[in-house]
C-alpha positions, 0 to 999 in steps of 0.5 A, a space after each residue: 510393551 512400549 505403551 506401558 507408561 505415560 510420559 505426561 506425569 507431573 507437568 512440564 516445567 521447573 522453576 525456583 532455581 537457587 541463585 548462585 553467582 556465575 562467572 563467564 565460564 559458567 561455574 559458580 564462584 566459591 562463597 565469599 571468604 571460603 579458602 580452598 585447599 589444593 584439591 580440585 574438587 573443592 567448591 560449590 555445586 548446584 544440586 538437583 535433588 529427588 525431593 524436587 528442589 535445587 540446592 547448593 553443596 559446598 565441599 572441602 575435601 581438604 577439611 572433609 567438610 560440607 554445607 548443603 544449603 536448601 532452596 529456602 536458604 537453610 544450611 546443614 553442615 557437617 563432615 564426610 569421610 571415605 568409606 574404606 569398603 568402597 573407595 571413592 564413595 564418601 559418607 555424609 555425617 548428619 544429625 538428620 540421619 537416624 537410620 540403622 545404616 547411613 546411605 547418605 553418600 556421594 561419588 565425584 567426577 570432574 565438576 560433578 557429584 552424584 549421591 544421596 543426602 538426608 533432604 527434607 521429604 517433599 511437603 513434610 510438616 513438621 519437617 522429616 528427612 530421608 536419604 534421597 538421590 541428587 546430581 550436582 554440577 558446576 560446569 554449565 552450557 552458556 552458549 545456546 548453540 551448544 544446547 542442540 541435540 535429541 534428549 531422553 528425559 526421565 523424571 519424578 514428581 512429588 505433590 502436596 497430597 503426598 502422591 508421586 509420579 514418573 515421567 518418561 519422554 523424548 525431547 529435542 533442542 534445535 535452532 541453535 538453542 532457540 526451540 524445545 520440543 517435548 513429546 508428551 504421550 502415553 506411549 514413549 516415542 522417539 521425538 521424530 515419530 511423536 504424534 503432532 497432537 502430543 508434541 509441545 513446542 517451546 521457545 528458549 531464552 537465556 536467563 541468569 545463572 546459566 539457566 534457560 527458560 523455555 516457554 510454551 508457544 501455545 500457553 505462556 504459563 507453561 514454562 520450563 526452567 533448566 540448566 545444561 550441565 557439562 559432565 564428562 564432555 557430554 550435555 546433561 539436562 537438569 531441572 528441579 523445582 515447582 511445576 509451572 502448571 501445577 504449583 503444588 508439585 515439585 519435580 526432578 528431571 534429568 535428560 541425556 542425549 539420545 544414542 544407539 550406543 548401550 555399553 555395559 556399565 557399572 554405576 554406583 549411586 542412590 535410589 528413592 527407596 534410600 538404598 545405596 549400591 551398584 547397578 551393573 547394566 548390559 543389554 540383557 540385565 540390570 543387576 542392582 546390589 545395594 544396602 538399604 537404610 535398615 542395614 539389609 543388603 541384597 541383589 536384584 536382577 531384572 531383564 533389560 528390554 531391547 530396542 523397538 521401532 517407536 521408542 528412543 534407542 537410548 531408553 530401555 525397559 527394565 522388567 517390563 513383564 513384571 509387576 514392578 517395571 522401570 525405564 533406564 537410560 545411560 551415557 557411559 558416565 551416568 545411568 538413570 532408572 525411573 519407575 514406570 507409572 504404576 502404583 508399584 514403581 511410580 515416583 522411583 528414581 535411581 541415579 548412578 555415577 559410572 565407575 570406569 575403574 576395575 570392579 571391586 571385590 564383590 565380597 567387600 562390604 558389611 556383615 552382621 556378626 554373631 560372636 561366641 563371646 555372646 555379642 552381635 557386632 559388625 564386620 566391614 571388609 575390603 578385600 582389595 585393600 586388605 582392611 577391616 573394621 570390627 565394631 562392637 555393640 557399644 560402637 567401639 571399633 577395632 580396625 586393621 589389616 589382614 593378609 592371605 594365609 600362605 599356608 592355607 588357601 582361602 584363609 585370611 589372617 587378621 592383624 590386631 594389637 589385641 593379639 599378644 600370643 606367640 601365634 596369631 590364630 585370628 583368621 577368616 574364610 568367606 562364602 557367598 554373603 558369609 564370613 566364618 572365622 575367629 577374632 580377638 573379641 572381649 572375653 565374655 563378662 570379664 572386667 577389666 576387659 581382656 581379649 581372646 580369639 573366639 569363633 564367629 559367623 557373620 552374614 549379610 543375607 539375613 531373613 526379613 520375612 517371617 514365613 521364611 523362618 520356618 524350619 527345624 534346626 539342631 541348635 548348639 550353644 554355649 552359656 558363659 559367665 566370668 568364670 564358668 562355661 556351659 553348653 546347650 544342645 537341643 532341637 528347635 522348630 519354627 512353625 505356623 508361618 514363623 509365628 511359633 518356636 518350639 524347643 525341646 528342653 530336656 536332659 535327653 537330646 530328642 527330635 522335636 517330634 519325639 520331645 516329651 510333652 513335659 519338656 516341650 517349650 513354646 515361644 511366640 515369634 515377633 519382629 525383633 529390635 532390628 529388621 533382620 532379628 526376631 524376638 521370642 517370648 515363652 508363652 508360660 514365662 515372659 521373662 524367658 525371651 531373647 532374639 535371634 536371626 536366620 541367615 541364608 548360608 549355602 542356600 539354607 537357613 542357619 539359626 544364629 543368636 548372641 546376647 546376654 541372658 534375659 533372666 541372668 545378665 551375668 550370662 552371655 550366650 551364643 547359639 547356632 542352629 543348622 537345618 535338620 536333614 537325613 544326609 550326613 556327607 563326607 566334608 572338610 571344613 576349616 575354622 576356629 574354636 573357643 579354645 582359641 585354636 584354628 584348624 582343619 576338620 575332616 568328617 565322614 560317616 563315623 570319624 572326626 579328625 582335626 589338626 589345629 594350632 593354639 595361640 601358644 603355638 601348641 599343635 595337636 591332631 584330634 580324633 573321635 568316633 561319630 555315632 548317631 543319636 538313635 531312633 529318637 534323636 535328631 537325624 543331622 546330629 552325631 555324638 562324637 566320642 573322644 574317649 573317657 567323658 569327652 563327649 561332643 555333639 556335631 551337626 552340619 549344613 551345606 556350608 557350616 560344621 559346628 560341634 559343642 561339648 557335652 554338659 560336663 566339666 571337661 567339655 562344657 562351653 567348648 565350641 567349634 565352627 568351620 566353613 565347609 570347603 
């Protein structure tokens, strides 16, 4: 296992350091003319970036501004702000960022910053930019005797041909900072066990700007330029720049003192895939929970290997038996993960700053909203500070606080200036990666804008793989104009590896396999406008098209759609499709309805009951009798009879209940969505 990866990727040296004035303390002076506020974090930091360059970052927390100056002297300036869903994380604003999600962020500790920035991709021409990790410091060792220690060094390289590589090795500084030994072997050895033929020995001399230069005693052209940062009272070896032995190669190297101590830590930081998130590392697993630049959110759990006789105790394997394997090291303040030297992972690095505070609520974050006013929005939540932001398709943000509903455990009440009714029925409930609730959205198609509390479903676990779309769904929906409402009740099937959607468009409600041939519509399915949406087009009528998403809720697929009709822009639509199944369990759900109400619903084999309150303060208890859809209808759908012509149609999944009114004036456009307890 320990022989998985060579330690020799990318050469040994790094040069081309950015020159900064340095005082006797080893900390760079602030650029001339800069006025600092009271915030002790303000100032200039030397940046070691994953594109293999050294840069300079000047930050002013009082003004919320930054300037990143690259190795060529080119500066990118802008502002930054704290992400309220993740306190302590700051988001860079930059015109270089064009991705769906901005993962260029940073966190701060004393005299150091760890984050990601839209650096130029190594050797790109014309220049291309991408969020890439960095570590920055401003306190460096200037006394050679303080360099001595055994270190584990992880790194990556980028070359002019577009290739990337990884490096995993041990090294030692000894002789009061005069000698550097590196173990360059296909096996990762601890330095004391390094074979003589694999050991390179360098002499160390001081250079300008707190830099040290190590020269190979057997090859003077092989030089290593590094700084030793002091972060959290520990030495951290940093090197970046052009390799002395491979001039068309840029590298990044990070070294931490070797230690048998392997604490459980939760780090927050970035990776070279562009992701930003947390990594919980213990002796058993690495659990990476992150958001990618395309806006998708996910968790990856991989096993951590133990210690072995030959490798350093401070380096552990990650997923060593898998197709994608890694190496990790940490020191209680930083954790670094680098890809193994195989095609799946080489050139990958992840740099995290350990968060020693209380872990935030795992439900914090951003969710893609499908709203029953026919819009797709984004909901950001912080369950710790009880703050939210709802951002619509135009970028308009509605923000505020929320509070737990003392009368209904598990429900939270949105506070919003949009709500002027006697009773606030805007609430939400949570399941894994899911929010279900009601919010004061803009009323569909109405000008000037007015607001009404309407249900929504939000997810951060949307399917991105086409084959995973397959399934049969009982799809309920509403169509809204400025003055009228209508309903849609049908069954759809996604088949052929997710490439085809079949819809039964009939006045009767059929199972898809019983749909009359004349009523069966066929659509092609392709990638949608975003990575987690899908586009359907009728094979006989190209103007009949739209977009949808598939959310994973309660371990099942749920079909979601919201938007303006492709053929009639004055109609806004919403669709929810729950998976077909033969069971109909007894459930209790809580949620909202398009009449603005919030309430609790109970369902058994033949009965429906709902206790609700409306925005005007009116309370009501509703009841209905449930009946099956017969031998030709969907199995997971029931007809709800409230008396007279007030028919509705209901379906349920493991976590959701949905019911829509029939297509008659008394019930058309009525929709209820609840989260099952």
